[in-house]
PyMOL Python script that loads the backbone (N, CA, C, O; Angstrom):
from pymol import cmd

cmd.read_pdbstr("""\
ATOM      1  N   MET A   1     -89.296  99.145-122.964  1.00  0.00           N
ATOM      2  CA  MET A   1     -88.246  98.907-123.027  1.00  0.00           C
ATOM      3  C   MET A   1     -87.371  99.231-124.703  1.00  0.00           C
ATOM      4  O   MET A   1     -86.154  99.324-124.860  1.00  0.00           O
ATOM      5  N   GLY A   2     -88.929  99.400-126.250  1.00  0.00           N
ATOM      6  CA  GLY A   2     -88.729  99.433-127.058  1.00  0.00           C
ATOM      7  C   GLY A   2     -90.128  98.932-128.119  1.00  0.00           C
ATOM      8  O   GLY A   2     -91.069  98.139-128.105  1.00  0.00           O
ATOM      9  N   GLU A   3     -89.626  99.805-128.844  1.00  0.00           N
ATOM     10  CA  GLU A   3     -90.652  99.078-129.808  1.00  0.00           C
ATOM     11  C   GLU A   3     -91.396  97.772-129.610  1.00  0.00           C
ATOM     12  O   GLU A   3     -91.225  97.197-128.535  1.00  0.00           O
ATOM     13  N   PRO A   4     -92.200  97.235-130.513  1.00  0.00           N
ATOM     14  CA  PRO A   4     -92.712  96.370-130.440  1.00  0.00           C
ATOM     15  C   PRO A   4     -91.961  95.738-132.265  1.00  0.00           C
ATOM     16  O   PRO A   4     -92.312  96.462-133.197  1.00  0.00           O
ATOM     17  N   GLU A   5     -91.189  94.715-132.590  1.00  0.00           N
ATOM     18  CA  GLU A   5     -91.260  94.207-133.809  1.00  0.00           C
ATOM     19  C   GLU A   5     -92.343  94.363-134.924  1.00  0.00           C
ATOM     20  O   GLU A   5     -93.227  93.510-134.835  1.00  0.00           O
ATOM     21  N   PRO A   6     -92.482  95.232-135.933  1.00  0.00           N
ATOM     22  CA  PRO A   6     -93.536  95.354-137.012  1.00  0.00           C
ATOM     23  C   PRO A   6     -93.594  93.441-137.378  1.00  0.00           C
ATOM     24  O   PRO A   6     -92.608  92.705-137.410  1.00  0.00           O
ATOM     25  N   ASN A   7     -94.621  93.151-137.543  1.00  0.00           N
ATOM     26  CA  ASN A   7     -95.008  92.054-137.852  1.00  0.00           C
ATOM     27  C   ASN A   7     -94.822  91.916-139.418  1.00  0.00           C
ATOM     28  O   ASN A   7     -95.558  92.659-140.067  1.00  0.00           O
ATOM     29  N   LEU A   8     -93.771  90.907-140.313  1.00  0.00           N
ATOM     30  CA  LEU A   8     -93.609  90.176-141.157  1.00  0.00           C
ATOM     31  C   LEU A   8     -94.623  90.763-141.915  1.00  0.00           C
ATOM     32  O   LEU A   8     -94.232  91.694-142.618  1.00  0.00           O
ATOM     33  N   GLU A   9     -96.028  90.443-141.991  1.00  0.00           N
ATOM     34  CA  GLU A   9     -96.971  90.104-142.903  1.00  0.00           C
ATOM     35  C   GLU A   9     -97.508  91.815-142.704  1.00  0.00           C
ATOM     36  O   GLU A   9     -97.316  92.380-143.781  1.00  0.00           O
ATOM     37  N   GLU A  10     -97.942  92.515-141.955  1.00  0.00           N
ATOM     38  CA  GLU A  10     -97.793  93.870-141.948  1.00  0.00           C
ATOM     39  C   GLU A  10     -96.955  94.639-143.019  1.00  0.00           C
ATOM     40  O   GLU A  10     -97.308  95.318-143.983  1.00  0.00           O
ATOM     41  N   PHE A  11     -96.055  94.393-142.659  1.00  0.00           N
ATOM     42  CA  PHE A  11     -94.564  94.848-143.598  1.00  0.00           C
ATOM     43  C   PHE A  11     -95.017  94.552-144.748  1.00  0.00           C
ATOM     44  O   PHE A  11     -95.416  95.537-145.370  1.00  0.00           O
ATOM     45  N   PHE A  12     -95.167  92.982-145.589  1.00  0.00           N
ATOM     46  CA  PHE A  12     -95.337  93.294-146.684  1.00  0.00           C
ATOM     47  C   PHE A  12     -96.712  92.851-147.199  1.00  0.00           C
ATOM     48  O   PHE A  12     -96.961  91.850-147.871  1.00  0.00           O
ATOM     49  N   GLU A  13     -97.595  93.836-146.731  1.00  0.00           N
ATOM     50  CA  GLU A  13     -99.263  93.434-147.467  1.00  0.00           C
ATOM     51  C   GLU A  13     -99.495  93.130-148.181  1.00  0.00           C
ATOM     52  O   GLU A  13    -100.203  92.180-148.514  1.00  0.00           O
ATOM     53  N   ASP A  14     -98.541  94.423-149.071  1.00  0.00           N
ATOM     54  CA  ASP A  14     -99.014  95.268-150.120  1.00  0.00           C
ATOM     55  C   ASP A  14     -98.233  94.489-151.217  1.00  0.00           C
ATOM     56  O   ASP A  14     -98.829  94.537-152.294  1.00  0.00           O
ATOM     57  N   LYS A  15     -96.893  93.679-151.258  1.00  0.00           N
ATOM     58  CA  LYS A  15     -96.476  92.739-152.144  1.00  0.00           C
ATOM     59  C   LYS A  15     -97.072  91.588-152.007  1.00  0.00           C
ATOM     60  O   LYS A  15     -97.366  91.013-150.960  1.00  0.00           O
ATOM     61  N   ARG A  16     -97.321  91.119-153.568  1.00  0.00           N
ATOM     62  CA  ARG A  16     -97.509  89.912-153.538  1.00  0.00           C
ATOM     63  C   ARG A  16     -96.913  89.469-154.562  1.00  0.00           C
ATOM     64  O   ARG A  16     -96.726  90.263-155.483  1.00  0.00           O
ATOM     65  N   PRO A  17     -96.329  87.741-154.729  1.00  0.00           N
ATOM     66  CA  PRO A  17     -95.352  88.185-155.437  1.00  0.00           C
ATOM     67  C   PRO A  17     -96.513  87.580-156.858  1.00  0.00           C
ATOM     68  O   PRO A  17     -97.483  86.822-156.828  1.00  0.00           O
ATOM     69  N   PRO A  18     -95.896  88.277-157.909  1.00  0.00           N
ATOM     70  CA  PRO A  18     -96.694  88.087-159.372  1.00  0.00           C
ATOM     71  C   PRO A  18     -96.658  86.854-159.923  1.00  0.00           C
ATOM     72  O   PRO A  18     -95.551  86.354-160.118  1.00  0.00           O
ATOM     73  N   ARG A  19     -97.721  86.207-160.240  1.00  0.00           N
ATOM     74  CA  ARG A  19     -97.628  84.616-161.207  1.00  0.00           C
ATOM     75  C   ARG A  19     -97.908  85.092-162.868  1.00  0.00           C
ATOM     76  O   ARG A  19     -98.496  86.015-163.432  1.00  0.00           O
ATOM     77  N   ASN A  20     -97.140  83.919-163.261  1.00  0.00           N
ATOM     78  CA  ASN A  20     -97.156  84.359-164.580  1.00  0.00           C
ATOM     79  C   ASN A  20     -97.070  82.553-164.996  1.00  0.00           C
ATOM     80  O   ASN A  20     -96.140  81.746-164.994  1.00  0.00           O
ATOM     81  N   PRO A  21     -98.821  82.437-165.391  1.00  0.00           N
ATOM     82  CA  PRO A  21     -99.732  81.007-165.423  1.00  0.00           C
ATOM     83  C   PRO A  21     -99.031  79.988-166.744  1.00  0.00           C
ATOM     84  O   PRO A  21     -99.370  78.813-166.887  1.00  0.00           O
ATOM     85  N   LEU A  22     -98.091  80.627-167.573  1.00  0.00           N
ATOM     86  CA  LEU A  22     -97.295  79.787-168.288  1.00  0.00           C
ATOM     87  C   LEU A  22     -96.042  79.058-167.514  1.00  0.00           C
ATOM     88  O   LEU A  22     -95.497  78.094-168.051  1.00  0.00           O
ATOM     89  N   VAL A  23     -95.705  79.431-166.537  1.00  0.00           N
ATOM     90  CA  VAL A  23     -95.042  78.789-165.670  1.00  0.00           C
ATOM     91  C   VAL A  23     -95.782  77.142-165.271  1.00  0.00           C
ATOM     92  O   VAL A  23     -95.745  75.975-165.659  1.00  0.00           O
ATOM     93  N   PRO A  24     -96.299  77.828-164.451  1.00  0.00           N
ATOM     94  CA  PRO A  24     -96.996  75.948-164.331  1.00  0.00           C
ATOM     95  C   PRO A  24     -97.100  74.530-165.909  1.00  0.00           C
ATOM     96  O   PRO A  24     -96.826  73.353-166.144  1.00  0.00           O
ATOM     97  N   VAL A  25     -97.592  75.555-166.451  1.00  0.00           N
ATOM     98  CA  VAL A  25     -97.811  74.878-168.019  1.00  0.00           C
ATOM     99  C   VAL A  25     -96.354  73.987-168.675  1.00  0.00           C
ATOM    100  O   VAL A  25     -96.135  72.856-169.108  1.00  0.00           O
ATOM    101  N   GLY A  26     -95.600  75.195-168.452  1.00  0.00           N
ATOM    102  CA  GLY A  26     -94.089  74.500-169.279  1.00  0.00           C
ATOM    103  C   GLY A  26     -93.586  73.855-168.163  1.00  0.00           C
ATOM    104  O   GLY A  26     -92.571  73.245-168.498  1.00  0.00           O
ATOM    105  N   ALA A  27     -93.834  73.713-167.001  1.00  0.00           N
ATOM    106  CA  ALA A  27     -93.322  72.548-166.030  1.00  0.00           C
ATOM    107  C   ALA A  27     -94.160  71.273-166.733  1.00  0.00           C
ATOM    108  O   ALA A  27     -93.670  70.426-167.480  1.00  0.00           O
ATOM    109  N   LEU A  28     -95.667  71.375-166.258  1.00  0.00           N
ATOM    110  CA  LEU A  28     -96.368  70.029-166.610  1.00  0.00           C
ATOM    111  C   LEU A  28     -95.710  69.905-168.104  1.00  0.00           C
ATOM    112  O   LEU A  28     -94.993  68.905-168.072  1.00  0.00           O
ATOM    113  N   MET A  29     -95.670  70.373-169.107  1.00  0.00           N
ATOM    114  CA  MET A  29     -95.444  70.142-170.717  1.00  0.00           C
ATOM    115  C   MET A  29     -93.906  69.452-170.179  1.00  0.00           C
ATOM    116  O   MET A  29     -93.602  68.557-170.968  1.00  0.00           O
ATOM    117  N   THR A  30     -93.260  69.550-169.495  1.00  0.00           N
ATOM    118  CA  THR A  30     -91.718  68.798-169.137  1.00  0.00           C
ATOM    119  C   THR A  30     -91.415  68.095-168.359  1.00  0.00           C
ATOM    120  O   THR A  30     -90.239  67.785-168.168  1.00  0.00           O
ATOM    121  N   ALA A  31     -92.682  67.516-167.501  1.00  0.00           N
ATOM    122  CA  ALA A  31     -92.798  66.568-166.533  1.00  0.00           C
ATOM    123  C   ALA A  31     -93.414  65.129-167.541  1.00  0.00           C
ATOM    124  O   ALA A  31     -93.423  63.945-167.206  1.00  0.00           O
ATOM    125  N   GLY A  32     -94.038  65.944-169.246  1.00  0.00           N
ATOM    126  CA  GLY A  32     -95.265  65.100-169.488  1.00  0.00           C
ATOM    127  C   GLY A  32     -94.014  64.762-170.619  1.00  0.00           C
ATOM    128  O   GLY A  32     -93.957  63.541-170.763  1.00  0.00           O
ATOM    129  N   VAL A  33     -92.923  65.522-171.525  1.00  0.00           N
ATOM    130  CA  VAL A  33     -91.820  64.642-172.187  1.00  0.00           C
ATOM    131  C   VAL A  33     -90.967  64.343-171.666  1.00  0.00           C
ATOM    132  O   VAL A  33     -90.203  63.905-172.527  1.00  0.00           O
ATOM    133  N   LEU A  34     -90.312  64.239-170.300  1.00  0.00           N
ATOM    134  CA  LEU A  34     -89.937  63.558-170.292  1.00  0.00           C
ATOM    135  C   LEU A  34     -90.168  62.307-169.174  1.00  0.00           C
ATOM    136  O   LEU A  34     -89.300  61.725-168.523  1.00  0.00           O
ATOM    137  N   THR A  35     -91.470  62.116-169.171  1.00  0.00           N
ATOM    138  CA  THR A  35     -92.379  60.990-168.664  1.00  0.00           C
ATOM    139  C   THR A  35     -92.011  60.097-170.178  1.00  0.00           C
ATOM    140  O   THR A  35     -91.115  59.253-170.142  1.00  0.00           O
ATOM    141  N   ALA A  36     -92.828  60.381-171.575  1.00  0.00           N
ATOM    142  CA  ALA A  36     -92.538  60.093-172.273  1.00  0.00           C
ATOM    143  C   ALA A  36     -91.332  59.635-173.311  1.00  0.00           C
ATOM    144  O   ALA A  36     -91.497  58.910-174.292  1.00  0.00           O
ATOM    145  N   GLY A  37     -90.293  60.121-172.949  1.00  0.00           N
ATOM    146  CA  GLY A  37     -89.308  59.701-173.186  1.00  0.00           C
ATOM    147  C   GLY A  37     -88.557  58.890-172.392  1.00  0.00           C
ATOM    148  O   GLY A  37     -87.862  58.102-173.033  1.00  0.00           O
ATOM    149  N   LEU A  38     -88.417  58.787-170.556  1.00  0.00           N
ATOM    150  CA  LEU A  38     -87.994  57.742-170.424  1.00  0.00           C
ATOM    151  C   LEU A  38     -88.984  56.386-170.639  1.00  0.00           C
ATOM    152  O   LEU A  38     -88.347  55.333-170.660  1.00  0.00           O
ATOM    153  N   ILE A  39     -90.883  56.217-170.848  1.00  0.00           N
ATOM    154  CA  ILE A  39     -91.333  55.111-171.470  1.00  0.00           C
ATOM    155  C   ILE A  39     -90.649  54.947-172.956  1.00  0.00           C
ATOM    156  O   ILE A  39     -90.789  53.782-173.330  1.00  0.00           O
ATOM    157  N   SER A  40     -90.214  55.452-173.557  1.00  0.00           N
ATOM    158  CA  SER A  40     -89.384  54.845-174.982  1.00  0.00           C
ATOM    159  C   SER A  40     -88.441  54.131-174.680  1.00  0.00           C
ATOM    160  O   SER A  40     -88.261  52.994-175.117  1.00  0.00           O
ATOM    161  N   PHE A  41     -87.381  55.009-173.509  1.00  0.00           N
ATOM    162  CA  PHE A  41     -86.094  54.087-173.298  1.00  0.00           C
ATOM    163  C   PHE A  41     -86.489  53.048-172.864  1.00  0.00           C
ATOM    164  O   PHE A  41     -86.451  52.343-173.873  1.00  0.00           O
ATOM    165  N   ARG A  42     -86.789  52.534-172.204  1.00  0.00           N
ATOM    166  CA  ARG A  42     -87.554  51.811-171.688  1.00  0.00           C
ATOM    167  C   ARG A  42     -88.180  50.720-172.545  1.00  0.00           C
ATOM    168  O   ARG A  42     -87.636  49.616-172.502  1.00  0.00           O
ATOM    169  N   GLN A  43     -89.077  50.854-173.192  1.00  0.00           N
ATOM    170  CA  GLN A  43     -89.416  49.949-174.301  1.00  0.00           C
ATOM    171  C   GLN A  43     -88.352  49.800-175.559  1.00  0.00           C
ATOM    172  O   GLN A  43     -88.671  49.192-176.581  1.00  0.00           O
ATOM    173  N   GLY A  44     -87.098  50.396-175.388  1.00  0.00           N
ATOM    174  CA  GLY A  44     -86.387  50.308-176.817  1.00  0.00           C
ATOM    175  C   GLY A  44     -86.052  50.592-177.586  1.00  0.00           C
ATOM    176  O   GLY A  44     -85.091  50.252-178.276  1.00  0.00           O
ATOM    177  N   ASN A  45     -87.133  51.646-177.691  1.00  0.00           N
ATOM    178  CA  ASN A  45     -86.963  52.740-179.056  1.00  0.00           C
ATOM    179  C   ASN A  45     -86.235  54.082-178.439  1.00  0.00           C
ATOM    180  O   ASN A  45     -86.740  55.113-177.996  1.00  0.00           O
ATOM    181  N   SER A  46     -85.207  53.785-178.542  1.00  0.00           N
ATOM    182  CA  SER A  46     -83.907  55.018-177.989  1.00  0.00           C
ATOM    183  C   SER A  46     -83.991  55.924-178.906  1.00  0.00           C
ATOM    184  O   SER A  46     -84.026  57.018-178.344  1.00  0.00           O
ATOM    185  N   GLN A  47     -84.070  56.090-180.633  1.00  0.00           N
ATOM    186  CA  GLN A  47     -84.323  56.836-181.569  1.00  0.00           C
ATOM    187  C   GLN A  47     -85.889  57.950-180.656  1.00  0.00           C
ATOM    188  O   GLN A  47     -85.646  58.976-180.020  1.00  0.00           O
ATOM    189  N   LEU A  48     -86.371  57.761-180.719  1.00  0.00           N
ATOM    190  CA  LEU A  48     -87.815  58.551-180.654  1.00  0.00           C
ATOM    191  C   LEU A  48     -87.516  59.236-178.852  1.00  0.00           C
ATOM    192  O   LEU A  48     -87.828  60.360-178.460  1.00  0.00           O
ATOM    193  N   GLY A  49     -86.952  58.319-178.181  1.00  0.00           N
ATOM    194  CA  GLY A  49     -86.221  58.244-176.237  1.00  0.00           C
ATOM    195  C   GLY A  49     -85.698  59.847-176.534  1.00  0.00           C
ATOM    196  O   GLY A  49     -86.243  60.842-176.058  1.00  0.00           O
ATOM    197  N   GLN A  50     -84.397  59.851-177.521  1.00  0.00           N
ATOM    198  CA  GLN A  50     -83.652  60.483-177.532  1.00  0.00           C
ATOM    199  C   GLN A  50     -84.161  62.098-178.408  1.00  0.00           C
ATOM    200  O   GLN A  50     -83.573  63.177-178.335  1.00  0.00           O
ATOM    201  N   LYS A  51     -85.211  61.826-179.065  1.00  0.00           N
ATOM    202  CA  LYS A  51     -85.810  62.991-179.429  1.00  0.00           C
ATOM    203  C   LYS A  51     -87.052  63.585-178.500  1.00  0.00           C
ATOM    204  O   LYS A  51     -87.668  64.636-178.678  1.00  0.00           O
ATOM    205  N   LEU A  52     -87.195  62.798-177.668  1.00  0.00           N
ATOM    206  CA  LEU A  52     -88.017  63.421-176.580  1.00  0.00           C
ATOM    207  C   LEU A  52     -87.170  63.497-175.874  1.00  0.00           C
ATOM    208  O   LEU A  52     -87.464  64.535-175.280  1.00  0.00           O
ATOM    209  N   MET A  53     -86.060  63.078-175.357  1.00  0.00           N
ATOM    210  CA  MET A  53     -84.866  64.199-174.335  1.00  0.00           C
ATOM    211  C   MET A  53     -84.645  65.489-175.042  1.00  0.00           C
ATOM    212  O   MET A  53     -84.837  66.556-174.458  1.00  0.00           O
ATOM    213  N   ARG A  54     -84.221  65.425-176.357  1.00  0.00           N
ATOM    214  CA  ARG A  54     -83.777  66.877-176.861  1.00  0.00           C
ATOM    215  C   ARG A  54     -85.224  68.009-176.343  1.00  0.00           C
ATOM    216  O   ARG A  54     -85.354  68.952-175.563  1.00  0.00           O
ATOM    217  N   ALA A  55     -86.090  67.270-177.268  1.00  0.00           N
ATOM    218  CA  ALA A  55     -87.314  68.170-176.787  1.00  0.00           C
ATOM    219  C   ALA A  55     -88.048  68.735-175.199  1.00  0.00           C
ATOM    220  O   ALA A  55     -88.757  69.723-175.011  1.00  0.00           O
ATOM    221  N   ARG A  56     -87.550  67.661-174.175  1.00  0.00           N
ATOM    222  CA  ARG A  56     -87.680  68.227-172.691  1.00  0.00           C
ATOM    223  C   ARG A  56     -86.294  69.077-173.029  1.00  0.00           C
ATOM    224  O   ARG A  56     -86.713  69.309-174.162  1.00  0.00           O
ATOM    225  N   VAL A  57     -85.504  69.483-173.024  1.00  0.00           N
ATOM    226  CA  VAL A  57     -84.199  70.357-173.115  1.00  0.00           C
ATOM    227  C   VAL A  57     -84.909  71.413-173.454  1.00  0.00           C
ATOM    228  O   VAL A  57     -84.878  72.205-172.512  1.00  0.00           O
ATOM    229  N   VAL A  58     -85.679  71.911-174.533  1.00  0.00           N
ATOM    230  CA  VAL A  58     -86.211  73.503-175.191  1.00  0.00           C
ATOM    231  C   VAL A  58     -87.271  73.210-174.530  1.00  0.00           C
ATOM    232  O   VAL A  58     -88.013  74.190-174.589  1.00  0.00           O
ATOM    233  N   VAL A  59     -87.925  72.054-173.691  1.00  0.00           N
ATOM    234  CA  VAL A  59     -89.683  72.989-173.300  1.00  0.00           C
ATOM    235  C   VAL A  59     -88.802  73.661-171.638  1.00  0.00           C
ATOM    236  O   VAL A  59     -88.988  74.797-171.203  1.00  0.00           O
ATOM    237  N   GLN A  60     -87.854  72.577-170.964  1.00  0.00           N
ATOM    238  CA  GLN A  60     -87.190  73.322-170.047  1.00  0.00           C
ATOM    239  C   GLN A  60     -86.728  74.807-169.850  1.00  0.00           C
ATOM    240  O   GLN A  60     -86.996  75.682-169.027  1.00  0.00           O
ATOM    241  N   GLY A  61     -85.810  74.706-171.105  1.00  0.00           N
ATOM    242  CA  GLY A  61     -85.581  76.282-170.943  1.00  0.00           C
ATOM    243  C   GLY A  61     -86.095  77.200-171.249  1.00  0.00           C
ATOM    244  O   GLY A  61     -85.588  78.273-170.924  1.00  0.00           O
ATOM    245  N   ALA A  62     -87.503  77.174-172.115  1.00  0.00           N
ATOM    246  CA  ALA A  62     -88.364  78.287-172.198  1.00  0.00           C
ATOM    247  C   ALA A  62     -89.306  78.363-171.215  1.00  0.00           C
ATOM    248  O   ALA A  62     -90.047  79.345-171.255  1.00  0.00           O
ATOM    249  N   THR A  63     -89.517  77.266-170.015  1.00  0.00           N
ATOM    250  CA  THR A  63     -89.881  77.595-168.964  1.00  0.00           C
ATOM    251  C   THR A  63     -89.463  78.589-168.352  1.00  0.00           C
ATOM    252  O   THR A  63     -89.985  79.611-167.907  1.00  0.00           O
ATOM    253  N   VAL A  64     -88.176  78.055-168.389  1.00  0.00           N
ATOM    254  CA  VAL A  64     -86.904  78.628-167.267  1.00  0.00           C
ATOM    255  C   VAL A  64     -86.955  80.527-167.681  1.00  0.00           C
ATOM    256  O   VAL A  64     -87.024  81.482-166.908  1.00  0.00           O
ATOM    257  N   ALA A  65     -86.901  80.495-168.884  1.00  0.00           N
ATOM    258  CA  ALA A  65     -86.390  82.038-169.575  1.00  0.00           C
ATOM    259  C   ALA A  65     -88.045  82.552-168.909  1.00  0.00           C
ATOM    260  O   ALA A  65     -88.261  83.754-168.755  1.00  0.00           O
ATOM    261  N   LEU A  66     -88.703  81.913-168.695  1.00  0.00           N
ATOM    262  CA  LEU A  66     -90.730  82.639-168.648  1.00  0.00           C
ATOM    263  C   LEU A  66     -89.965  82.999-166.987  1.00  0.00           C
ATOM    264  O   LEU A  66     -89.581  84.064-166.503  1.00  0.00           O
ATOM    265  N   MET A  67     -89.970  81.522-166.417  1.00  0.00           N
ATOM    266  CA  MET A  67     -89.387  82.645-164.894  1.00  0.00           C
ATOM    267  C   MET A  67     -88.836  83.615-164.931  1.00  0.00           C
ATOM    268  O   MET A  67     -89.113  84.566-164.200  1.00  0.00           O
ATOM    269  N   VAL A  68     -87.618  83.612-166.077  1.00  0.00           N
ATOM    270  CA  VAL A  68     -86.697  84.631-165.125  1.00  0.00           C
ATOM    271  C   VAL A  68     -87.330  86.155-166.100  1.00  0.00           C
ATOM    272  O   VAL A  68     -87.302  87.322-165.711  1.00  0.00           O
ATOM    273  N   GLY A  69     -87.710  85.778-167.048  1.00  0.00           N
ATOM    274  CA  GLY A  69     -88.539  87.406-167.559  1.00  0.00           C
ATOM    275  C   GLY A  69     -89.356  87.562-166.870  1.00  0.00           C
ATOM    276  O   GLY A  69     -89.514  88.753-166.600  1.00  0.00           O
ATOM    277  N   THR A  70     -90.301  86.628-166.206  1.00  0.00           N
ATOM    278  CA  THR A  70     -91.664  87.012-164.930  1.00  0.00           C
ATOM    279  C   THR A  70     -90.423  87.746-164.438  1.00  0.00           C
ATOM    280  O   THR A  70     -89.921  88.649-165.106  1.00  0.00           O
ATOM    281  N   ALA A  71     -90.006  87.411-163.442  1.00  0.00           N
ATOM    282  CA  ALA A  71     -89.009  88.034-162.319  1.00  0.00           C
ATOM    283  C   ALA A  71     -88.624  89.290-162.641  1.00  0.00           C
ATOM    284  O   ALA A  71     -88.980  90.383-162.201  1.00  0.00           O
ATOM    285  N   TYR A  72     -87.571  88.865-163.762  1.00  0.00           N
ATOM    286  CA  TYR A  72     -87.033  90.177-164.408  1.00  0.00           C
ATOM    287  C   TYR A  72     -88.046  91.777-164.592  1.00  0.00           C
ATOM    288  O   TYR A  72     -87.832  92.871-164.070  1.00  0.00           O
ATOM    289  N   TYR A  73     -89.147  91.358-165.521  1.00  0.00           N
ATOM    290  CA  TYR A  73     -90.212  92.128-165.601  1.00  0.00           C
ATOM    291  C   TYR A  73     -90.695  92.741-163.580  1.00  0.00           C
ATOM    292  O   TYR A  73     -90.145  93.499-162.780  1.00  0.00           O
ATOM    293  N   TYR A  74     -91.613  92.114-163.553  1.00  0.00           N
ATOM    294  CA  TYR A  74     -91.972  92.632-161.589  1.00  0.00           C
ATOM    295  C   TYR A  74     -90.785  93.060-161.122  1.00  0.00           C
ATOM    296  O   TYR A  74     -90.969  94.245-160.844  1.00  0.00           O
ATOM    297  N   GLY A  75     -90.061  92.872-160.962  1.00  0.00           N
ATOM    298  CA  GLY A  75     -88.796  92.956-160.438  1.00  0.00           C
ATOM    299  C   GLY A  75     -87.871  93.837-160.511  1.00  0.00           C
ATOM    300  O   GLY A  75     -87.345  94.309-159.503  1.00  0.00           O
ATOM    301  N   GLY A  76     -87.496  94.231-161.927  1.00  0.00           N
ATOM    302  CA  GLY A  76     -86.977  95.234-161.387  1.00  0.00           C
ATOM    303  C   GLY A  76     -85.814  95.125-162.914  1.00  0.00           C
ATOM    304  O   GLY A  76     -86.338  94.676-163.934  1.00  0.00           O
ATOM    305  N   ASN A  77     -84.343  95.530-162.988  1.00  0.00           N
ATOM    306  CA  ASN A  77     -83.117  95.095-163.135  1.00  0.00           C
ATOM    307  C   ASN A  77     -83.094  95.362-162.257  1.00  0.00           C
ATOM    308  O   ASN A  77     -83.541  96.330-161.643  1.00  0.00           O
ATOM    309  N   PRO A  78     -81.872  93.493-161.713  1.00  0.00           N
ATOM    310  CA  PRO A  78     -81.248  93.774-160.525  1.00  0.00           C
ATOM    311  C   PRO A  78     -80.086  94.506-160.403  1.00  0.00           C
ATOM    312  O   PRO A  78     -79.706  94.921-159.308  1.00  0.00           O
ATOM    313  N   TRP A  79     -79.383  94.733-161.616  1.00  0.00           N
ATOM    314  CA  TRP A  79     -78.308  95.356-161.796  1.00  0.00           C
ATOM    315  C   TRP A  79     -78.052  96.740-161.781  1.00  0.00           C
ATOM    316  O   TRP A  79     -76.993  97.336-161.977  1.00  0.00           O
ATOM    317  N   LYS A  80     -79.116  97.141-161.534  1.00  0.00           N
ATOM    318  CA  LYS A  80     -79.128  98.434-161.619  1.00  0.00           C
ATOM    319  C   LYS A  80     -78.819  98.790-160.696  1.00  0.00           C
ATOM    320  O   LYS A  80     -78.939  97.745-160.058  1.00  0.00           O
ATOM    321  N   LYS A  81     -78.356  99.740-159.762  1.00  0.00           N
ATOM    322  CA  LYS A  81     -77.920 100.321-158.239  1.00  0.00           C
ATOM    323  C   LYS A  81     -78.970 101.482-158.412  1.00  0.00           C
ATOM    324  O   LYS A  81     -79.109 102.133-159.448  1.00  0.00           O
ATOM    325  N   SER A  82     -79.657 101.641-157.301  1.00  0.00           N
ATOM    326  CA  SER A  82     -80.793 102.308-156.412  1.00  0.00           C
ATOM    327  C   SER A  82     -80.259 103.334-155.887  1.00  0.00           C
ATOM    328  O   SER A  82     -79.350 103.036-155.111  1.00  0.00           O
ATOM    329  N   ILE A  83     -80.457 104.437-155.996  1.00  0.00           N
ATOM    330  CA  ILE A  83     -79.819 105.281-155.156  1.00  0.00           C
ATOM    331  C   ILE A  83     -80.757 105.609-154.255  1.00  0.00           C
ATOM    332  O   ILE A  83     -80.486 106.382-153.335  1.00  0.00           O
TER     333      ILE A  83
END
""", "prot")
cmd.dss("prot")
cmd.show_as("cartoon", "prot")
cmd.util.cbc("prot")
cmd.orient("prot")
């Protein structure tokens, strides 16, 4: 009937997703600061809890920036038209 479709693993065998080891570290830091902030709120220390929640936002933003930067660096410019 026709040629069999190529196996996807064969088609993408040389494509391996790049990994940035700092992204899991940032995710763990985010989870740790979030947990500490929730514990502080639970214990009634709202000032410390608020500071930890603000720190969580900063750490989470840095982690997202690392993810976007890694994708941009290894993936090229998604807004540039290829010919």
